[in-house]
Structures are given as structure tokens and as C-alpha cells.
Residue, then its C-alpha position, 0 to 999 in steps of 0.5 A: t507537564a503535559t500540554h493540552e494544545k488544541p490540535k491545529l485543524p482546517e476551519n469550517l469543516p464539519l468534524t466531531a469525535v475529534r481526538r489526539q492520537g500521538s502527534v495525529t488528530i483523528a476525527k469524524l467528517q459529518s458530510p463530504a468536503q474538499v480537504d488540501g485539494f482531496p475529495c474526502a468522503d463522510g467518515w474518519i479522517h486524519f490530520s498531521e500535527s501541522g493540520r494538513l490532511q494525512a489519511t481519509y476515504l476518497g468521496e469520489t474517483c480522482t487522479i493522484q500523481g498520474n494514478e486513477i484512485p477509485e472512490g471508497t479508497w483509504i489513502r494515506l499521505n506524506p507530509d507533502l500531501t504526495l501519495k504514500y499508500c492506498a487501501f482500495p475497496e476492490n482489485t485496482n489496476i495501477q501502472g499495468y499491475l492488478c493491485r489487491g484490494g477489499s474490505g478493511g479500510s485503513e486496516g486493509v491490504t495496502t499499495g504503496f507509492y514513491p513520492s513521485g507517484k510511481l508504484e512501490s509495492f503491491f500484493p497481486p491477487n494472482d500469481i504474475e510474472i514480472q521481468g520473467i520471474p514468477c511472483r506469488a500472490t501471498p498475504f505474507g509479502s508484497v511484490s516490491l519495485y524500484e522507482n524505475g519499474d524494476l523488480k526489488g522484492l518478491t516471493l517466488a511462485r515456483d522453483m527457479v534459477i536466478g543468476g545461477r542460483a537455485l531458488s525454491g518456490g515460496q522463498s522470499v527474494a530481494l534483488s539489487a537494482s541490477g537484478e542480482v539476488q541480494s538476500v533470500s529468506n524462508p517462507p513462513m510455516i503456512e507458505r512452506a506447507r502450501s509449496w510441499f502440498t503443491k509438489i505432492f499433488 
């Protein structure tokens, strides 16, 4: 038999529209409030099964694990309240990289973090070069980094030879921790068409 236990939630928060979705409790915060040390804006807020904050819109700009995260960002947290990913309201500079933002909130383009706060993955708004490798700005694949900042995964912006291997622009490339090509996959049809069009014109 199903048990309808009352979800664990912080007390004294002005919450309405409370509902369970699996192990997550989703509610609407009626006015801005500090929850588990985070400045939450009014609007949708998610709690884990333990009653800790899991996701929210930031009500003000704040520093999380050394990263300045702007007001209006949708943040998703790990169970230990470290940052998992963000959906920024606009393009935002994080650890020297411009990370794509925009409307969409929890459904928007996300920037991922390691529990240490180091940048794990992001979508650049423009093609960029990292460690001599041209990375394409594409909605079909993020640029991913190892925790030490080395390049881990990308979509190539143009044809290039990496480690003696000839690769084509538009291909998705995974690199080992030592910088060797681990795997290569061909791009989605729309990226192939873009690469073809660029070469013709």
C-alpha cells in the first residue's frame, strides 16, 4: 500500500502549491527567503526527500564555492548543498569562460560544476579555443573540463589534427586526462549540414 507521508519541509516558509514528484517536493515560495543559506527568490522551489533545498531561483547575486552566481539564476544542488548546475539568465563569466545563459530557467541551457566548485561543463555562446583546440558553440554538445581545468570533451570548430589523428569540424571529441583522443563521434545531421555549408561558402 502506498504511504502518503507528509513531505519534510523547512518550517516557517510561505509555501503554497506543495506537491510531490517522486522523491522531490515542489512548492511555490510566496516571498523571498533564506533557505539552507541560499537567498531564494519567490517562485518555484524544490526540496529533496530529506527536506533540504534542491533547486531554486536566486533572489540576489551571491558567491557559491568561489563562483559569483547572478540574481535570477536557477540553481540545482547536490544532497550536500554543493552546486550541481546553473541555468543563468544571461551569458555569465565563470572561471574565465563565458557560459551561455538565456530564458528557460530550469529548462534552460545549463552550466555544470564539480562538488569542489570547479567548472565541469558549459555551452560557450561563441566558438572558443581551449589549450590550442578550437571548440564550437553548439546546442548539441557542451564543452566539458576535467576538475584540473584540462579539456575533456568538445565539438570541433574546424578540421584539425590531434595527436596525429585527422579530425573533421563538427565531430564530437572526448579526450583523456593526458590529452589523447579517447573517442570521436559524428555530429547530428544539422551540424553536418552546417559544416558542409561552411566549406562550400
